C-alpha positions in Angstrom: 24.5 31.7 -36.4 24.5 29.3 -33.5 27.1 27.3 -32.2 26.7 24.0 -30.4 29.6 22.1 -28.6 29.2 18.8 -28.0 32.5 16.4 -26.4 31.8 13.3 -26.7 34.9 10.1 -25.9 37.4 13.0 -26.5 36.0 14.2 -29.5 34.3 18.1 -29.6 31.6 17.8 -31.9 30.8 20.7 -33.7 27.5 22.4 -35.2 27.5 24.7 -38.0 29.3 28.2 -37.2 32.7 29.6 -37.1 35.0 28.4 -33.9 38.8 30.0 -33.2 40.9 27.3 -31.1 43.1 28.1 -29.3 45.7 25.7 -28.3 49.6 25.0 -27.1 52.0 24.0 -29.7 52.3 20.2 -28.5 48.5 19.2 -28.3 47.5 21.5 -32.3 48.2 17.7 -33.7 45.3 16.3 -31.5 43.3 19.0 -31.6 43.3 18.7 -36.4 42.2 15.5 -35.6 39.5 15.8 -32.9 38.5 18.1 -35.8 38.7 16.5 -38.8 37.3 13.0 -37.4 33.6 15.7 -35.9 34.0 16.3 -40.0 33.2 13.0 -41.4 30.1 13.4 -41.9 30.8 16.5 -44.2 33.5 16.6 -47.3 36.5 19.8 -45.8 38.9 21.9 -47.0 42.1 21.8 -45.3 44.2 25.2 -45.6 47.5 23.5 -44.8 50.3 26.6 -44.2 52.4 24.6 -41.8 52.7 21.4 -42.9 52.8 20.1 -46.7 49.7 17.9 -48.0 51.4 14.5 -48.4 52.9 14.7 -44.7 49.8 15.6 -42.9 48.0 12.9 -45.5 50.0 10.5 -43.8 49.6 11.5 -40.3 46.0 11.5 -40.3 46.1 8.0 -41.9 47.9 7.0 -38.3 45.5 8.7 -37.0 42.9 6.2 -38.5 41.1 9.2 -40.5 39.9 9.0 -43.8 42.0 10.8 -46.4 39.8 10.3 -49.3 37.4 13.6 -49.4 39.2 16.2 -48.1 40.7 18.5 -50.3 43.8 20.2 -49.9 45.0 23.9 -50.1 49.1 23.4 -49.5 49.6 26.7 -48.7 53.6 25.1 -47.8 57.0 24.6 -50.7 55.9 21.1 -50.4 56.0 18.3 -52.8 54.6 21.1 -56.5 54.7 17.5 -58.5 51.0 16.3 -56.8 48.4 17.9 -59.1 46.0 16.8 -57.0 46.3 19.2 -54.2 46.4 23.2 -54.7 49.3 24.5 -54.0 49.6 28.7 -52.8 51.5 30.2 -51.7 50.6 32.3 -47.6 51.5 35.4 -49.0 48.9 35.0 -51.4 45.9 36.3 -49.4 43.8 37.1 -52.3 44.4 33.5 -54.5 44.0 31.7 -51.0 40.4 33.3 -50.4 38.9 32.9 -54.5 40.5 28.9 -53.6 38.0 28.7 -51.0 35.5 30.2 -52.2 35.6 28.2 -55.8 36.0 24.5 -53.4 32.9 25.9 -51.5 31.0 26.4 -54.5 31.9 23.8 -56.4 31.8 21.4 -53.5 27.9 20.1 -53.2 27.3 18.5 -50.3 27.7 19.9 -46.3 31.2 20.9 -46.6 33.4 22.1 -43.5 37.0 24.2 -43.9 40.2 23.9 -41.9 43.0 26.5 -41.2 45.3 24.7 -40.0 46.8 27.5 -37.9 46.2 30.4 -38.8 49.1 32.8 -37.3 51.2 30.6 -39.8 49.9 33.5 -42.0 51.6 36.3 -39.6 55.0 34.7 -40.6 54.4 36.2 -44.2 51.6 39.4 -44.2 50.7 41.8 -41.7 48.5 41.4 -38.4 45.6 43.6 -41.1 46.5 41.8 -44.1 45.6 38.3 -41.6 42.7 39.9 -39.9 41.2 40.7 -42.7 41.7 38.1 -45.2 39.9 36.1 -41.7 36.7 38.5 -41.4 36.1 37.3 -45.2 36.5 33.5 -44.7 34.8 33.6 -41.9 32.1 35.7 -43.2 31.8 34.1 -46.6 31.7 31.1 -44.7 28.5 31.7 -42.7 27.2 33.1 -45.2 27.1 29.8 -47.6 26.2 28.1 -44.5 29.7 26.3 -44.0 31.6 25.3 -41.1 35.5 26.8 -40.7 37.6 25.8 -38.0 40.4 28.0 -37.7 43.5 26.8 -35.2 46.4 29.0 -34.1 49.1 27.5 -31.1 48.3 29.4 -27.8 52.1 30.8 -28.1 52.1 32.5 -31.6 50.1 35.6 -33.0 47.9 37.1 -29.6 48.4 40.5 -31.1 46.4 39.0 -34.5 44.1 36.4 -32.4 42.7 39.4 -30.2 41.8 41.1 -33.7 39.9 38.6 -35.2 38.6 36.9 -32.2 35.1 38.7 -33.0 34.9 37.4 -36.5 33.7 33.8 -35.0 31.1 32.1 -33.5 33.0 31.0 -30.3 36.4 31.1 -29.2 38.1 27.8 -27.6 41.5 28.3 -25.5 41.7 25.0 -24.9 
């Protein structure tokens, strides 16, 4: 699978493939916003590992990003009363993989996946488990022609990132 990356007016445009985007913590939300802006012609699956769906949506709306088409998988201890959002504990990687695959199958239009932030999974799982999860999800997304971008702060999980580099079509350090 070939990836093209275009930069225009401060926004990256990604075309097909899988990208690991490593960025300083202070730039993480900016990169998330840029990524979701590039996904506007798709139906994104947003796997949030460090912010609740409710707070994520609020941040995105303030940045002018439409959230109506986004399928959220909330892996935080956020508001579980929201029946519109799927809540999965980040320790349960099997359920998380299953949910991502079900969303990919159910969404008929062009789709994309954003994982925020991959290194957060290390709090609940071993490096080996997170690497296996990452490998399976990137391979599945690639087989289904689904764009996937996983973000990770530069300062966290360096050993994990070294293990998962090869699962992505492209690695961007920004």
